[in-house]
N, C-alpha and C positions, 0 to 999 in steps of 0.2 A: 488565593488559590484553594484554600480549604473550603470556603463558602461555595465556590464554583463546583468543586468535587462533590460536596454534599447535595447541591442542587441537581447536578447531573444524575447522581445515584438515586435520589428521591424520585425524580421524574421517570427514569427508566424502570425502577422497581415498581412504581405504580402502574405503568403501562403493562409490564410483564405479568403482574398479579391479575390484572383484568383479563389479559390474553389467556393465561393458564386456566383461569376459571371458565372462560368461554369454551376453550378447547376441551376441558374436562367434561363439561355438560354435554357438548355435541358428540364426543366420542363415547361417553357413557350411554347415550341413547342408542348408539349403534352397536348392538351386542356382538355383531360379527367382526368387529375390528380386532385385529391381533395387536399385540404390544408393539411389534415393529412398525405396523402401519400408523399407530398412534404416535410413536416417536418420530416417524418421518414427517407426519403432519405438523407436529409441534416444532420440529427443527426448521422446516420450510417456512412456517408462519412466523417463526422467531425473527427471520430476516425482515419480513414486512413490519413487524412490531418495532424492531430496532431502527429501521429506516424512518418510520413515522415519528418515533421518539426523537431521533436526531434532527429531523426537520423542525419539530417544535423547539428543541433546545437551541438550534442555530438561529431561530427567530429571536430568541431571548439573548443569546450570547453568540453573535456571528463570528467573533474573533476567539474561537474556542481554543483553549490550551489543553494539551494532553501530556501526562507524565509518561515518558518512554513511548510516545506515539500510540497509546492505547487506552481504551476505557473498558473495564471489565465489570460484568454484572452477573449475578446468580440468584436463582429463586427456586425454592422447593415447595411443592403443594401436594400433599398426599403422596402417591407413588410417582408423581411427576417431578422432574427437575430440569431446568433449562439454564445453560450457561451461555452468555453472549459476550463476545469480544468485538470491539469496533476499532479499526485503525484507519488513519487518514492516508489515502493514496497520494495526496499532494505533499506528503512529508517525505517522499521518496524521489530518487533521481530517475529521470527519464531514460529509457533504453533506446530512444530515437537518436542515435549518435551521428547518423548521416541522413541526408535526403535520399530516399529510395531511387528516385529517377536519375539523379546525377552522381550520387556517391560522395558529394561534397560534405565535409565535416560540419556538423552543427556544434560550434565550439561551446555553447552554453550547456550542452549535454556531454560532448566528447571529453572535455577536460575534467569536469567533476567525476565522470564515470571512471576515467583513468586514475584519478587520485584515490577514489574509493577502492579500486582494485589494489593499489599499492599499500594503502593503509591496512587492508585485510591480508597483506602478505601474499597476494595473488599476482600472477603474471600479467603485467600491463598490456602484453600483446593480445590478451583476450578481447580487448576493445576492437582490434582489427578483424578478428574472426567474426565478431558480431556485425561489424560494418559490411563485410563481404556477404553475410547472410541477408542483409537488408538491401544493399545496392543492386542495381539492375544489370551491371556488366558481369563478365565472366573472367575478369582479370584478378587473380588473388593478390592481396596485399602481402607484405613481407612475412607477417605472422598470421595471415588469414587463411581462408579456404573457400573454394568455389565448387560447384557441382562436378565439373570435369576433372579437377585435380584431386578431389578428396571424397565428396559425398557419394559419387557414383561408384567408387571403388570399395565402399564398405560392404560388410557381409550381407547386410540388408540395405541396399542402396536407396537413396532418395535424393530429391533435388532441394537446393536452397530456394526459398520462395521469391527472393528479390522483392521483399516487401517488409514493412515494419512488423514486429512481433504481434501476434494475435493474443497471446497471454504470456505471463512471465514464465510459465512452465515450459514454453517453447524454447527457452534458453538451453534446456538440456539436449536439444537436437543440434545445437551449434558446436562446432569443433572446440574442444578444450573445456567445455562447461560440464564437468562431471557432476554426479549427484551431490558429492561432498561440497564442491564449489557452489553449486546452486543453493544448497542449504545455508551457506555463509552469506550469499548475496540477496536471497529472496525478500528479506525484510527491509532492504534498502533501495530496491529498484522497482519500477512500475512501467507498464505499457499504457497507463491511463493518465499520463501527464504530458500531453503533446506539446505544450508550450514550454515545458521544462522548468517552470517556476516552482520553487520549493517553499512550502509553508513553514516559516521560521517559528511559528507558535507551536508546532507539533513535531518538527523534524528531530530524529534522534541524533545523538552526538556524531557518529561516523558520517552521516549525511551533511551535517553542518560543517565538519572539518573539510569535507570534499568540495565545498562551494567555492573556495578560493585557494590558490597556492600560497597565499599570505596568511591564511587562517592558522591560528595557534590554539593549543589547548586552553590557554588562559582566556583567549577571546571567546571561545565557545562557553567556558564557565561563566563569563560575564553576560553573554547573550541569554543563557538558560536562567541565570539568576534574575535578570531583568524581566523575562517573559513570565516567570512564576510569580513575580511581584506585581506585574501589570502587563497584560497582553499587548503585543504590538498592534496598533490600529492602522498603521500605514507603513509601507516599506521605508519611508524616510525616517521613521522613528528609530531605525537601527543606528542612524548617525549619532544619536545621543548616548549610545553605549560606549563606555571607555574603550579606546583602541580601534574604533570603527570609523574614525574620521576620514580615512583614505579608503580602506577596504569597503566601507559602507557605500561609497560612491560607485565602486565597481559592481556591487551586487544589486543595485537598484532595479535593473531589468531582469534579474534572475531569481527574485524572491517574491513571495506572496504572504499574506497575513490571515487568509481564511480559505476555506475549502468547501466544496459541495459534492465531493465524491469519496466514498468510504468503502472499505472492505469489512464485511461482517462475517464473523464466525459464529454459527449457532449450533450448539450441541444439546441434544435433548435425550432424556431417559424417561421411558414409560415402563414401569415394572423392571424387568431385566433387559429390556431392549434399548439400544442406544443408536441414534442416527445423528449425522452431522451434515451441515450445509455450509458452504463457503460461497459468498457472493460479493460482487462489487456493484454498488448501487450509486446512482446519481440522485441526490436528494431532490425530490419533486419531479423526478424523471424516470428513465428506464433502468432496467437491470443490465449491466454490461457484462457480467460473468456469473456463471452458476455452476457449482459442482456439488453433488450430493452423494453421500456414501453411508 
């Protein structure tokens, strides 16, 4: 695990150094650039750098492990500083708890989502309001809400889209998902995991606990200990972990051991100006989400 961590750090630091130097040269030549513009450029390009570095890293180590589902990197060069954090989106539970066309529960997502809510001491009925937000009918579930009975009557009315979430921030438009609840959930759920399979090499403890009703703290400890000693190369490897002889069979179609979609947080400082970019990127593919501030 230490060797992997050092290799990851060395690779990304090398790439970041090269990037910061190129950005410094290009912006220094443009005398009309203000600090905020330089910081914005550095933060935006930081996402590209991280994506490229992750692509190279995954070719070397496809079954990447992450402590607490994150890799952190930082580099300072002159009056420039860039901080990059990378998180695995497939280490999170899917928000696709029902099929939008029929409203039928997707048990591989519904049950873990419900268990996650309970483990965080949140109302398990929140899964029903999310289901109503997604499904195409206008019949509210017992703890849910539809346009006619709830959203249309708000001070600023709006309609439920009857479609899967476009971003995890959309949860705050769903009945019951207050900003405080969203802050608790946002690190454990994703809209970018349509098949619902969770990467057990990177998933944080609350997500692992939610995978099965039979999962215990001791089993999660054993899983984490095993993955830090040696990455899981196949879902079937879970069967060799003590305590997973039965639960491991149940989880075979619900787990993965690698990922190709990551969330990148890039924060750059140029002089006194600071800019941040948050993006979801598919390695070797397109950008799925982008927010800059």
